[in-house]
Backbone bond lengths (Angstrom), bond angles and torsions (degrees), N, CA, C in turn:
res aa  C-N    CA-C-N  psi(-1)  N-CA   C-N-CA  omega(-1)  CA-C   N-CA-C  phi
1 X - - - 1.469 - - 1.523 109.23 -
2 X 1.356 116.58 124.47 1.450 121.18 -178.84 1.516 109.24 -125.27
3 X 1.309 116.99 117.30 1.461 121.49 -179.90 1.522 108.88 -129.65
4 X 1.313 116.38 157.29 1.457 122.51 178.90 1.535 108.95 -83.74
5 X 1.326 115.45 83.89 1.462 119.69 -175.02 1.523 112.47 -67.53
6 X 1.337 116.89 -41.26 1.461 119.78 -177.36 1.529 110.43 -61.53
7 X 1.313 116.45 -48.71 1.457 119.97 179.52 1.508 111.84 -64.09
8 X 1.328 116.60 -40.64 1.455 120.49 -179.86 1.521 111.58 -63.96
9 X 1.337 116.71 -45.36 1.461 120.24 179.85 1.523 111.23 -61.63
10 X 1.323 117.07 -38.21 1.456 120.26 178.33 1.511 112.02 -62.19
11 X 1.332 116.40 -45.51 1.459 121.08 179.64 1.526 111.07 -64.56
12 X 1.320 117.07 -42.78 1.467 121.40 -178.69 1.525 110.88 -63.96
13 X 1.317 117.27 -44.74 1.464 120.37 -179.15 1.524 111.31 -62.82
14 X 1.320 116.62 -41.23 1.464 119.75 177.85 1.532 109.94 -63.68
15 X 1.327 116.33 -42.10 1.460 120.95 -179.14 1.527 111.42 -61.13
16 X 1.337 117.12 -36.80 1.463 119.79 -179.63 1.522 111.77 -76.24
17 X 1.324 116.69 -36.83 1.465 120.23 -175.83 1.523 111.37 -70.08
18 X 1.353 116.86 -37.36 1.473 119.91 179.77 1.530 109.06 -68.39
19 X 1.339 118.56 120.04 1.471 120.70 -177.11 1.526 112.50 -61.40
20 X 1.323 115.35 140.20 1.456 122.31 177.79 1.517 108.93 -149.99
21 X 1.315 118.44 -166.29 1.468 121.17 -179.88 1.523 113.01 -57.66
22 X 1.341 118.49 -43.93 1.462 120.86 179.46 1.524 110.70 -60.37
23 X 1.327 116.33 -44.03 1.464 121.92 -179.86 1.525 110.27 -57.74
24 X 1.320 116.32 -46.88 1.465 120.49 -177.59 1.524 111.56 -66.23
25 X 1.327 117.51 -40.54 1.466 121.23 179.54 1.522 110.75 -64.40
26 X 1.329 117.17 -44.64 1.465 120.84 -177.89 1.524 110.60 -66.05
27 X 1.326 116.93 -46.59 1.470 120.33 -178.37 1.524 110.94 -63.69
28 X 1.323 116.19 -45.17 1.468 119.10 -178.58 1.527 111.00 -64.44
29 X 1.326 116.92 -39.91 1.462 120.59 178.31 1.523 110.95 -66.15
30 X 1.327 116.81 -38.98 1.465 120.75 -178.90 1.512 112.05 -65.87
31 X 1.338 117.28 -33.03 1.468 118.97 179.06 1.523 111.66 -71.68
32 X 1.333 117.05 -21.94 1.460 120.17 175.08 1.523 110.54 -78.51
33 X 1.342 116.10 -42.79 1.460 121.31 177.72 1.531 107.88 -169.77
34 X 1.349 118.57 134.90 1.462 120.43 -179.37 1.527 113.11 -54.19
35 X 1.345 116.82 -38.59 1.462 119.86 -179.19 1.522 110.93 -64.46
36 X 1.335 116.57 -37.71 1.462 119.48 178.42 1.516 109.99 -68.29
37 X 1.325 117.02 -36.09 1.455 120.38 177.05 1.513 112.00 -63.81
38 X 1.341 116.28 -43.14 1.469 119.46 178.09 1.525 110.97 -66.14
39 X 1.328 116.42 -37.25 1.465 120.00 177.89 1.525 110.48 -64.42
40 X 1.341 116.98 -41.27 1.464 120.59 177.73 1.523 110.60 -63.52
41 X 1.334 116.14 -39.12 1.464 120.30 178.36 1.528 111.02 -63.30
42 X 1.329 116.39 -45.26 1.466 119.98 178.73 1.528 110.65 -65.73
43 X 1.329 116.75 -35.72 1.458 120.19 177.33 1.518 111.48 -63.73
44 X 1.339 116.44 -42.77 1.462 120.56 178.78 1.525 110.79 -62.26
45 X 1.332 116.22 -40.92 1.464 119.12 -179.39 1.528 111.12 -72.99
46 X 1.315 117.25 -29.37 1.466 119.98 174.57 1.526 109.79 -65.78
47 X 1.327 116.36 -39.03 1.458 120.38 175.74 1.513 111.02 -63.04
48 X 1.331 115.55 -36.95 1.465 120.16 177.21 1.523 110.78 -63.72
49 X 1.315 116.61 -35.97 1.470 120.31 177.81 1.533 110.85 -63.82
50 X 1.333 115.83 -36.04 1.464 119.31 177.52 1.525 110.16 -62.30
51 X 1.336 116.66 -44.28 1.456 120.27 178.51 1.522 110.99 -63.96
52 X 1.327 116.11 -38.42 1.468 120.01 179.49 1.520 110.57 -63.36
53 X 1.319 117.22 -46.81 1.468 121.06 179.78 1.526 110.90 -63.77
54 X 1.347 115.98 -38.63 1.462 119.62 179.41 1.519 110.77 -65.44
55 X 1.328 116.02 -40.74 1.465 119.47 179.56 1.519 110.81 -65.32
56 X 1.343 115.85 -43.16 1.464 119.63 -179.91 1.523 110.94 -64.31
57 X 1.326 116.85 -32.35 1.463 120.69 -179.15 1.524 112.41 -86.61
58 X 1.322 116.26 -6.91 1.459 119.71 179.21 1.507 114.31 88.12
59 X 1.341 117.65 3.40 1.463 119.85 -177.82 1.525 111.55 -69.75
60 X 1.340 116.54 -31.19 1.457 119.60 -179.75 1.522 110.89 -64.47
61 X 1.322 116.09 -31.27 1.464 119.54 178.39 1.523 109.80 -63.10
62 X 1.332 115.77 -43.05 1.465 120.38 178.89 1.519 110.43 -62.13
63 X 1.327 116.48 -44.34 1.464 120.34 -179.07 1.524 111.18 -64.77
64 X 1.347 115.83 -40.59 1.464 119.23 -177.78 1.521 111.75 -69.28
65 X 1.317 116.95 -32.03 1.468 120.16 -177.37 1.522 112.61 -88.84
66 X 1.324 116.31 -5.48 1.461 119.87 178.26 1.525 109.24 -112.30
67 X 1.327 117.68 103.65 1.468 119.95 179.79 1.522 112.92 -55.36
68 X 1.321 116.59 -34.18 1.460 120.21 -178.49 1.530 110.80 -65.04
69 X 1.336 116.36 -46.57 1.468 120.50 179.31 1.519 110.43 -64.00
70 X 1.329 116.25 -45.72 1.467 120.33 -178.70 1.532 110.59 -61.21
71 X 1.334 116.69 -47.34 1.459 120.16 -178.89 1.525 111.37 -64.12
72 X 1.338 117.10 -36.32 1.464 120.18 179.37 1.529 110.53 -63.66
73 X 1.344 116.18 -45.49 1.474 120.19 178.44 1.521 110.23 -63.37
74 X 1.329 115.91 -42.70 1.462 120.26 -178.71 1.527 111.35 -62.08
75 X 1.325 116.66 -45.33 1.463 120.14 -178.22 1.526 111.90 -68.94
76 X 1.335 117.04 -35.77 1.465 119.67 175.73 1.526 110.60 -63.48
77 X 1.315 115.86 -43.94 1.460 119.92 178.52 1.516 111.59 -63.60
78 X 1.334 116.60 -42.91 1.468 120.45 178.93 1.527 110.85 -63.14
79 X 1.335 115.98 -42.67 1.462 119.95 179.81 1.527 111.05 -62.88
80 X 1.329 116.82 -38.16 1.465 119.46 -179.79 1.529 110.67 -67.43
81 X 1.329 117.75 -40.71 1.460 120.59 178.31 1.527 110.98 -63.81
82 X 1.325 116.10 -42.40 1.465 119.71 177.14 1.529 110.14 -63.20
83 X 1.334 116.74 -38.66 1.469 121.25 177.65 1.525 110.75 -59.71
84 X 1.335 116.89 -45.83 1.467 120.13 178.47 1.527 110.19 -62.56
85 X 1.324 116.74 -40.67 1.453 120.16 -179.30 1.512 112.41 -65.44
86 X 1.312 116.99 -44.18 1.469 120.95 179.50 1.520 110.48 -62.48
87 X 1.340 116.75 -41.30 1.469 120.15 177.66 1.522 111.12 -59.69
88 X 1.334 116.83 -42.45 1.464 120.30 -179.06 1.526 110.94 -66.68
89 X 1.327 116.76 -43.17 1.467 120.11 -179.49 1.530 110.66 -65.20
90 X 1.323 116.97 -42.69 1.465 121.07 179.10 1.526 110.33 -63.35
91 X 1.347 116.57 -42.71 1.470 119.91 179.04 1.522 110.85 -62.62
92 X 1.330 117.30 -39.68 1.459 120.55 179.88 1.525 111.17 -65.00
93 X 1.315 116.17 -43.15 1.471 119.43 -179.32 1.513 111.33 -70.23
94 X 1.342 117.24 -34.67 1.460 120.20 178.92 1.529 110.42 -65.57
95 X 1.337 116.40 -43.55 1.465 119.08 -179.87 1.519 110.85 -67.59
96 X 1.345 116.74 -33.84 1.463 119.97 178.29 1.525 110.49 -65.76
97 X 1.341 116.49 -41.70 1.467 119.64 177.73 1.523 111.19 -64.55
98 X 1.349 115.74 -37.50 1.465 119.20 179.34 1.516 110.82 -63.56
99 X 1.334 116.87 -41.00 1.465 119.68 178.69 1.518 110.67 -67.15
100 X 1.332 115.90 -38.27 1.460 120.16 -179.98 1.526 111.54 -61.35
101 X 1.336 116.22 -34.58 1.464 121.28 -179.07 1.527 111.85 -92.58
102 X 1.341 116.55 11.58 1.462 119.89 174.35 1.503 114.61 83.53
103 X 1.377 118.44 13.77 1.453 119.73 -179.05 1.525 112.07 -103.90
104 X 1.360 117.21 -2.62 1.468 119.06 -179.36 1.499 111.17 -80.17
105 X 1.273 118.01 75.94 1.462 122.63 -175.04 1.506 112.71 -88.20
106 X 1.358 117.56 -8.11 1.461 119.03 -176.87 1.495 112.15 98.33
107 X 1.383 116.16 -10.32 1.463 117.84 179.01 1.517 111.44 -81.55
108 X 1.349 116.13 -19.83 1.459 119.93 178.76 1.520 108.65 -68.73
109 X 1.341 120.16 130.32 1.450 121.41 178.41 1.515 112.69 -55.62
110 X 1.344 117.89 -26.28 1.445 119.04 179.46 1.523 111.33 -74.72
111 X 1.349 117.43 -23.12 1.455 120.77 -177.00 1.514 112.28 -90.92
112 X 1.283 118.15 -28.77 1.442 120.57 -174.95 1.496 112.90 -115.57
113 X 1.340 117.43 -161.68 1.437 120.09 178.52 1.511 111.99 -68.29
114 X 1.294 117.26 -147.74 1.467 119.98 -176.14 1.517 111.42 -76.23
115 X 1.342 117.32 159.28 1.456 120.87 174.90 1.522 110.28 -62.56
116 X 1.335 117.29 163.61 1.451 119.97 -177.00 1.520 112.56 -63.17
117 X 1.334 113.86 156.20 1.452 119.78 179.43 1.520 110.75 -81.05
118 X 1.307 114.80 163.61 1.453 119.92 178.71 1.516 109.49 -74.06
119 X 1.344 118.76 166.33 1.457 121.67 -177.65 1.532 113.35 -55.75
120 X 1.340 118.55 -28.37 1.456 119.89 -179.05 1.523 111.96 -79.12
121 X 1.328 117.10 -4.46 1.451 119.92 178.94 1.514 112.63 92.67
122 X 1.307 118.68 -4.20 1.452 121.63 178.67 1.512 109.76 -97.05
123 X 1.321 117.12 174.04 1.456 119.49 -179.58 1.511 111.44 -70.33
124 X 1.305 116.28 153.73 1.452 120.24 177.42 1.528 108.80 -63.84
125 X 1.333 117.62 142.47 1.472 120.74 -177.15 1.517 113.79 -55.27
126 X 1.342 117.41 -37.97 1.466 118.84 -177.47 1.511 111.13 -65.81
127 X 1.352 117.52 -29.51 1.450 120.57 178.79 1.531 109.99 -66.61
128 X 1.343 115.33 -43.79 1.460 119.70 179.86 1.524 110.27 -65.31
129 X 1.322 116.37 -44.21 1.467 119.98 -179.11 1.524 110.95 -63.06
130 X 1.325 116.54 -40.98 1.461 120.15 -179.76 1.519 111.09 -63.04
131 X 1.338 116.65 -45.62 1.459 120.29 179.45 1.519 112.29 -63.26
132 X 1.336 116.25 -45.64 1.468 120.61 -179.25 1.525 110.63 -63.20
133 X 1.333 116.32 -44.34 1.468 120.37 -178.53 1.523 111.16 -63.10
134 X 1.333 117.04 -43.74 1.458 119.94 179.92 1.523 111.12 -63.33
135 X 1.332 116.67 -44.41 1.461 119.76 179.17 1.517 112.03 -64.25
136 X 1.328 116.15 -42.91 1.468 121.20 -177.87 1.531 111.25 -64.80
137 X 1.327 116.56 -51.13 1.466 119.74 -176.88 1.526 111.68 -65.99
138 X 1.334 116.84 -38.23 1.459 119.59 179.13 1.524 110.90 -60.70
139 X 1.323 116.96 -39.96 1.460 120.49 -178.43 1.523 112.50 -79.21
140 X 1.340 116.46 -47.54 1.461 119.48 -172.99 1.527 111.01 -69.47
141 X 1.340 118.50 -23.21 1.456 121.67 177.87 1.525 112.22 -95.18
142 X 1.327 115.88 13.13 1.466 120.81 177.79 1.528 108.85 -100.49
143 X 1.336 118.36 103.94 1.468 119.53 -177.09 1.515 113.33 -63.47
144 X 1.342 117.05 -21.47 1.457 119.06 179.21 1.522 111.01 -66.58
145 X 1.340 116.70 -31.46 1.466 119.40 176.91 1.524 110.17 -66.64
146 X 1.339 116.31 -39.07 1.467 119.97 177.67 1.518 110.99 -66.04
147 X 1.335 116.54 -41.01 1.457 120.24 -179.82 1.519 111.99 -68.14
148 X 1.341 117.10 -25.96 1.467 119.76 176.04 1.527 109.87 -60.73
149 X 1.332 115.51 -46.59 1.458 119.34 179.97 1.531 111.49 -69.83
150 X 1.320 115.89 -26.00 1.458 119.78 -176.37 1.520 112.75 -85.56
151 X 1.349 117.42 -40.81 1.459 119.86 -173.10 1.524 114.59 -109.20
152 X 1.334 117.48 -37.53 1.465 120.17 -176.65 1.517 111.29 -85.68
153 X 1.317 116.81 -50.22 1.464 120.49 -175.50 1.532 113.47 -58.18
154 X 1.353 119.45 -42.21 1.469 118.91 -179.24 1.529 114.48 -59.60
155 X 1.332 117.74 -19.52 1.459 120.02 178.84 1.528 111.97 -65.75
156 X 1.313 116.59 -18.56 1.460 120.83 -178.41 1.527 111.65 -106.35
157 X 1.316 116.28 10.26 1.459 121.99 -179.60 1.518 110.08 -95.78
158 X 1.309 116.71 137.60 1.458 122.58 176.73 1.527 109.32 -80.20
159 X 1.326 115.83 120.28 1.458 119.98 -176.57 1.513 114.13 -64.29
160 X 1.329 117.16 -16.67 1.459 119.46 -178.08 1.513 114.01 -84.94
161 X 1.331 117.91 -8.20 1.459 120.94 -177.87 1.512 111.76 -109.85
162 X 1.320 115.20 -171.95 1.462 121.23 178.57 1.529 109.41 -73.98
163 X 1.329 116.83 116.96 1.459 120.67 -178.30 1.523 111.50 -63.05
164 X 1.338 117.14 -46.01 1.464 120.52 -179.26 1.521 111.30 -60.99
165 X 1.320 116.05 -42.53 1.466 120.13 -178.77 1.526 110.80 -63.88
166 X 1.323 117.15 -41.25 1.461 120.47 -179.84 1.523 111.48 -70.02
167 X 1.335 116.26 -36.73 1.464 119.52 176.61 1.525 110.41 -62.41
168 X 1.329 116.12 -41.92 1.466 120.12 176.91 1.528 110.71 -61.30
169 X 1.314 116.36 -44.88 1.464 120.87 -178.48 1.529 111.12 -61.33
170 X 1.343 116.23 -51.47 1.458 120.03 -179.57 1.530 111.50 -67.50
171 X 1.335 116.10 -36.32 1.456 119.38 179.09 1.514 112.31 -64.87
172 X 1.334 116.79 -44.46 1.470 120.53 178.11 1.514 110.31 -63.74
173 X 1.335 116.81 -39.41 1.470 120.48 177.38 1.519 110.27 -61.98
174 X 1.319 116.49 -41.65 1.463 122.03 177.33 1.529 110.49 -60.49
175 X 1.320 117.08 -45.34 1.468 121.79 -179.07 1.530 110.92 -63.17
176 X 1.323 117.07 -44.46 1.475 121.18 -179.24 1.527 110.53 -63.66
177 X 1.330 116.65 -44.69 1.464 120.42 178.13 1.526 109.90 -60.08
178 X 1.331 115.35 -41.35 1.455 119.66 -179.99 1.519 112.97 -63.51
179 X 1.327 116.98 -41.59 1.472 120.49 179.12 1.526 110.12 -60.47
180 X 1.328 116.49 -45.74 1.475 120.53 179.71 1.532 110.18 -61.95
181 X 1.327 116.23 -45.47 1.460 120.48 -178.69 1.530 111.55 -64.80
182 X 1.346 116.36 -47.78 1.462 119.62 -178.22 1.521 111.61 -62.79
183 X 1.346 117.22 -41.43 1.464 119.69 -179.32 1.527 110.97 -64.80
184 X 1.333 117.06 -36.54 1.465 119.69 175.98 1.523 110.10 -66.48
185 X 1.316 116.44 -40.35 1.464 120.61 178.04 1.523 111.27 -65.00
186 X 1.328 117.36 -38.42 1.460 121.57 178.22 1.531 110.24 -60.96
187 X 1.334 116.76 -42.20 1.461 121.27 179.57 1.527 110.86 -59.57
188 X 1.330 115.82 -41.97 1.463 120.10 179.61 1.533 110.79 -71.23
189 X 1.335 116.29 -46.65 1.463 120.12 -176.77 1.524 111.99 -66.20
190 X 1.338 116.91 -32.43 1.467 120.07 -178.63 1.521 111.80 -62.70
191 X 1.323 116.58 -24.02 1.463 119.84 179.05 1.530 111.78 -67.91
192 X 1.319 115.63 -16.82 1.461 118.89 176.67 1.526 111.40 -75.20
193 X 1.334 116.71 -11.67 1.456 120.86 -176.53 1.511 112.99 -57.21
194 X 1.340 116.93 -41.72 1.463 120.12 -179.50 1.525 110.79 -65.09
195 X 1.336 115.33 -40.48 1.464 118.76 179.00 1.521 110.62 -65.64
196 X 1.343 115.67 -38.20 1.462 119.75 -178.27 1.519 112.59 -76.48
197 X 1.340 117.49 -2.40 1.466 120.07 175.31 1.531 110.26 -68.50
198 X 1.327 116.30 -19.82 1.469 119.98 177.77 1.527 108.08 -77.59
199 X 1.324 117.66 123.87 1.471 121.37 -174.83 1.522 114.42 -54.00
200 X 1.330 117.58 -41.73 1.465 119.16 -178.23 1.522 111.09 -66.62
201 X 1.337 116.26 -39.81 1.465 119.72 178.92 1.512 110.12 -67.81
202 X 1.344 116.53 -41.69 1.467 120.45 177.72 1.525 110.77 -59.60
203 X 1.335 116.05 -41.45 1.463 120.78 -179.69 1.529 110.64 -60.74
204 X 1.324 116.37 -46.53 1.460 119.74 -179.33 1.524 111.38 -66.92
205 X 1.328 116.05 -36.98 1.464 120.06 179.13 1.528 110.72 -65.12
206 X 1.324 116.89 -44.26 1.456 120.91 179.33 1.528 110.64 -61.93
207 X 1.325 116.12 -44.76 1.453 119.31 179.62 1.529 111.74 -63.89
208 X 1.330 116.04 -44.93 1.468 120.34 -177.80 1.520 111.69 -62.68
209 X 1.341 116.00 -51.13 1.467 118.68 -179.17 1.524 111.11 -67.15
210 X 1.328 116.72 -34.84 1.461 119.72 178.02 1.514 111.81 -61.15
211 X 1.332 116.55 -48.54 1.463 119.55 179.98 1.521 111.68 -69.16
212 X 1.342 116.96 -29.61 1.474 119.42 174.96 1.527 110.30 -64.65
213 X 1.336 116.62 -44.11 1.465 120.39 176.58 1.530 110.29 -58.07
214 X 1.324 115.64 -46.76 1.461 119.71 -178.75 1.530 110.55 -63.15
215 X 1.336 116.24 -42.93 1.455 120.20 179.95 1.528 112.31 -63.59
216 X 1.335 116.24 -43.18 1.468 119.89 179.18 1.525 109.43 -65.36
217 X 1.336 116.62 -41.76 1.456 120.14 179.68 1.523 111.63 -60.81
218 X 1.330 117.01 -44.11 1.457 120.56 178.75 1.526 109.72 -65.54
219 X 1.337 115.90 -39.03 1.458 119.12 178.40 1.513 112.53 -63.11
220 X 1.339 116.40 -41.50 1.466 120.51 178.10 1.519 110.23 -62.80
221 X 1.316 117.27 -43.61 1.462 120.87 -178.62 1.521 111.70 -66.37
222 X 1.330 116.28 -29.81 1.470 120.21 -175.84 1.521 112.71 -82.74
223 X 1.339 117.32 -19.92 1.461 119.85 -178.04 1.518 110.18 -70.71
224 X 1.313 114.98 149.96 1.457 120.28 179.90 1.521 110.03 -110.15
């Protein structure tokens, strides 16, 4: 098996560094709790595995050649991003109203850092599930991730070998690189947690990321 590893690694690294929906989900989750950030990262990479398997099985070809299927996936992904954004904006406004009425004491999870840990010292299960689900759905409902495996990845495949085998190899390499990158990003983003413990900063962060989600979602829906 002969593939253009240098070129592939360059493209993958650029793709991860350029901020997108996955980047925003991972960073926002990490500022709530490092464990949630790591869960979101693993969820995003799990979604990438779905695209890899679909490409190897030829399902991505069907989706790419069917405007109806592609548009359906795109609109579902856009709707989910808008949903996340609306939730963040509503949470920010709710916490602001609570502070205005004298109830913003810092005990509200929206006002302070992350909710308390479980008795074993690890994150609460619902936090992990929420992060993983958000990362997974954001990625798996992103048709651009599917098209990456369909149009970009094959450029680095050797036509003389097994296409499916090479797609698996490059796809797994992509997933591993992503896990390392996301976990490093989570470590950096988690340091914002102390700053976000301040209610006013948390409020602005929730509003900013919420409107970013909404803007990206509208942008995804508007693209042709």
